[in-house]
N, C-alpha and C positions, 0 to 999 in steps of 0.2 A: 393565259393571256385572259384581262380582264373583259366586261360585255361592258357596251356602249348603251345609259340611261337614255340619252337625246339630245339631240345637239343643235348648239342654231349661232353660225356666227357673223360678224360681218367684213365685205368683203363688198368687191367696189365693182366699173364698169368690167361686161364680159366684148371680150370680143368676138365681133361676130365671123359667123362663116355663110356657104355661100349657097351650096344647097343640104339638104341631109344628109347627101350619102359624100360628102366632098370631105369632115372627119376632119374640118383645118382644125389647126390649135385650140384649143380653150384660154383665154387667161382674165383673168381676174384683177382688179386694182384695190387695194382692201384700205383704205384712206377717207368710207364715205358710206357713213353708216346706217348712210339711207336705202345702199345697194346690199340692202344685204340678208333683206328677207326673205328670202326663198334658202338662206341657210340653216344648218337648226345648230343649236350652243347646247353645250355640257357644261353647264356653272359652276365654277368651282373656285374662280378669283376672279378677275373685274377684267376689265379690254378693252381701252380707250382708245379715242381718236383724234387726231391732230399728227396737223403737221406731213399732209400727203400719206401718211401710214399705221398703225395698229398697230397696239404696244397691249399684247398681253403680261400678265403675271397674277400669277399665285404660289400661294406656297403647299398645293395638290396639284388640281387640275384646273387645265381650262383649253378644250377642246371647240372647235368648229368644221363641220361637217357639210359637202356637197351635199348639197339636196333638190327637190325640184327639177326643172329640165336640164339645170349643168350635172345634176347625179343620175338619172336616166343614161344621158348623152354618154356619159361614160362606161357606165357601170354594161350600155347594150352593145357597145364597141370595142373594148375595149379586150385585147387577145395574147395570153401569154405567147405564143408564136407569132403573134405579128409582131410582137412587140410597142410597149409604149414608154412613155417618159413622162415622168413630173417635175417641175422646179419650183424653184421660189426664194423671193431677195429678202432675206433675213439678217436683222443685225443682233446676233445675242448679248443682252447687256449682263444677265447674268444667268448660270446656271447649274442646272443641278446637281446630285449627286457622282459621279465618276459612275461609270458599272451598271447604273441604272437602265430596264428597260423601258421606263419614261423619259418624263424630261419633255426641254425644244422638240420636234421633231415636225415631225409625214409622218402622218399614216398611212398605208398604199393596198387596199384589196383589189387585185385584178382578176377572180372572178374562178383563180384556182388556187388563191395563196394571200398572204399578209407579207408585207415590204414594212419595217420600218425604218423614216431615215431618221437617226440624232443628233443632235447638233451639242457637244459639251463645250468650254471654255475655252479648252484647250488643244478641241479635235470631233471630228467628221467619221464618222460610217455609220451600220445600218448595225441595232440593236434587232431585230428580227428577220429574219428568219434562224442568222448568224451574229453571233455578239462578236463584231470587228469594227473598231474604234482605230485610226490615223491618229498620228500628231496634226493640229492646222488652226489655224490663229479664228478666231467667229466672233472676241471683238474687238475688232480696232474698225470694227465697219460695216455696212450695207456687203452681203459676199451672194451670189448668186449660186445655191445650189439644186445639185441636177441627181435623177435617179433613172437611169434607162437600165431597163430589163428586157430580154429575151429567150428563149425558149428554158434554158441550165443558166444564165449566166445575168450578173446584177455588176451592173458599173455604178459608182458615186466620181459624181464632179463636183468642184471649186474654182465660182470663173473661169468653168469649160478646161481645169487643168484635174484630168483624173489624178482622185485622191483613191478608190481602192474597185478592184474588182474580183469578184466570185464567182467560180464556175464551179459546177458540179450536184449531184444529188440535193444535196443539202440547202441547198435553194427554193426545193420544187415544192415542199413541204411547210407546212404552216397553217393553224385556222384561226379563229377569232371573229369578231366582227365585219361584217357586209358592211364598207363607208369608205370612203375619203377624207380623211380632216386631218387637219394640223392645230398646233399650238401648241401647251402645255402639255403632254401625256401622261401625265401622273406617277407620283409616285415615290417622286426622288427628290422631293425635298422646295425648297423656294426657285426661281427661276426667276428673268423679265428676258420679255425681247420681243423688236418692230419688225414689223411683218406688209415686210410695200407691194409687194406683186404674190399671188401663185396660179400656176399655168399647168395644161397638162395638153398631150398629144398622145390621139391612139392608134396614130400611122407616123412615128416620125423617122426619118431617114436616120439609122442610128451606124457608126460605126462600128462595123464588125469587128471580135474579136482577132487578131492577129497571131498568125504561124497554127493560122487552123489543120493544116499538112501536118506540122511539125506536130499539132494535140495527137493524131489519128496511131499514127508511128512513136510515140514520144510517152513520154508521164508524165498525164491533168496538172498533177501536185505541183514539177517541178515549172510547168506554162509558168503556175497562178502563183508561185511563189515571184517566178521572174518579175511578172507583172505585177507582185507590193512592191519589191526590193526596189526597181530601176527610177521611180519619180524621187526616190532618196537621196538619188548616187548622184552624186556631179559627174559631167557629161560626158567625159575620159572612162570613167567609169562604168558609165551606161552603157556608153560605144562597146567598151571592150563584154560585158557581162551578154547584149545583143550578138555575140558574135560567135558565139558560145554554141556549138549545135546540138538539136536537140534529139533530131529524125532520127529516130530507129532504138531510144532509151525506153523500154521497160524493162523493170525488176523482175515484177509480179510481188514481188513484197513490199507493200508499203510502209509496212511497218519499222522493219529494216531499214527502209531508206531515212526513215523521218528518226531514227537511231543515231544515225551515222551522221547528218545534219546537225543533231542536238550533242554530237558527242564532239566534231568541229567548232562546234559556237564555244561550248563550255571551258573547252581544256586548252584551248587555242584563241580564239577572240576575247570571249569574255576577262582574261589575263593581261594580256592586250590596252586595255577601257583599263583597269585597276592599273597597271604600268603608267598609262596617264592622267591620273588621275593620282598621283603621288601616295598606292598604298600598294608596296610589295606585297607587302606580305599574304593580302587576300590573292595577290598576281599569283602568286609560288603556289599558296591551298590550293585555288583549282587546277593549275598545270599538276598537280601533281595526283591527282584526283585517279580512280584506274577506269578506264573504258567504259563510257556510258552505252556503252552494246550489248549490256549485262544491265542482269535486276540489282545485281549489289551497287557497281557505279551508280544507276539511277537510280539506287536510294539513297548512296554517298552525296553524291549531286544535290539529291533534296535536302539534304541533312546543313549540307553548309550553305547553301542557296540559303532557307530559310532562313539558320540564324545569323547570315547577313541582313537580311531581309531587315529583320525584329529590330536589328542596332547597326546601323548603318556605321562603318569607319567612321573617325572625324580625324578628317589630312590633320598629318599635323604638317604646320607651318615650315616651308622653305626655312635650313639658317639662309644666316646674311653677315658675311662679312663688309663691311664697308671700302670701299676704293679711299685710299687720305685724297679728303677733299669732296669725297660727296655726299658729302651732307646729312642732315639727319634725319630724311626724310625716305633715301634712299631702300632701308627694308622694307616700310612701308607697303614704298612700288612693289621690289618683289611679291611681298604675301598678297596686291591684289592682282599681281599675272600669274599666279597658282591656277594651276588646272582646275579645270568645274570637277568636282568630284561623279561618281559613277550615278545616272540618276537612277531613284529610286522604282520609276513603272520598270527602266531592263529590267532589272531583279527582278521583278513583278511579271512580267509577261513571259518571262522565261520558266518559271516554278509553274507558270499556268500548262507551260507547252509541256514539263518534265510530271508533269501531276498527270497530265490526260496521258502521256504515255505508259507511265508504271500503271495505270489500271488495265486490266484481266478484263479478256480478251479483246489483244491490240488487232482490232480489226483497222480495213481505212479508214473510213471513217474518223476513227482516232486515231490514225496518218494524219489525215489531211487536215485534220482542228490544229493536231501538236505542231506541223508544219508553218498555218499559220500564223500561229502565236510566235512561234520561233522569226519569222519574217517581216513581226511586228515589233521583236524585241530588238530586229536587226536596224529596221527603218528609227527606232525612240534614240540607238545609239548613237548615229552619224550625228549628234546632236552633239554630243557631247569630246567628240574623239574622231581622227581623222583612222579610223577602218574601213576604207572604202575598197579598198585592194582588199584586203585582209576578204571580204563581204565576195566581192567577186572572186576569190580563192573557194570559198567554201562550196561556193557554187557548183564553181568548176569540177573542188572533187567529187559533190555529191553524186554531179554528171558524171563522169569518172568511172566512179563506183559502180553507178545501173550499169553503163555501154561493160563495165569489166565478168560482168553477173557474181559481185560482192557481196550481195545482197544473197543471191539466191544458192550461192555458198556457206553462208552462214546462217542457213536456217536450222 
């Protein structure tokens, strides 16, 4: 993590609180420069004010941090065990390179760890303590982004809709500068964003993660995978997934469970995506792979996927035999309606998951990371082809494999 040089930002009117002990939410409007005197500014670009908002633009970094009474209020009252929330209304005009630790976002230190909200052009998520970005549109207007955290979980929302939920020991660690700041956090190239307001609450009423009882008797990895996949599925598929009973499912071998999920995803669902993309050669190649539950199968799948990722197949235009009287434009219309190709991101995310699985030793943390990456690939895939039923089927098979002790017998 990079260190903080010194900050000073421009925010506006602060929502009053009743008494020092009341812990009312703090809300700051970001449209008037005169109200920003208590904020610190790390200047690496430009900040301008107009239209009731502030515009932050830079080629490197441009960071603003809470200072004075606003910072003292946050730092003295925030507790991970009680929970907290930070939210901002932002319009991203241009985001930095994807996959960076910085760019447009909010840096949140709650006294025990750092959480970094990251806003890309077509993705929203966390860049720290986990690298988790999910598809979302940020450039079509202002949206309200909210980060909620308590104990061992973190949730990210856009306009009230849950985009990301992460739970486990991986969100309990992470060190860096003790501050609460926003803007461009640096290192990802040119960015521009309009900030309307920012707020925090050190004693919010948080929606508790559902199925806590199931988590005690089930596998937390599967609970997290369900929560990640569900928002991307249509209502009917989401309902089918919710009916899959998790209580009592815990194989004790998360690495095996992750390999099982990877095997079903790569050899069953990815071929369906390629079929939908008019690419039968790749579909057959993935179906012919050996089981990914062995190291040899993992290596073969990685080799094939890396080759596919480096040189994506060019879709051949479907044949066209116009019916009599169909007119000269009928072939072009057929071409315009051809399926979208499988996305570059879906393949890349799957490669990340398989790479994580192929590392040694294959401990619980690697299994958790690979399952998160697989779930992200599945979410991205929903935009390409109707694989909703297949996604629910894969999840059901994963649950059933744990119930049946498949992993326990294959160690």
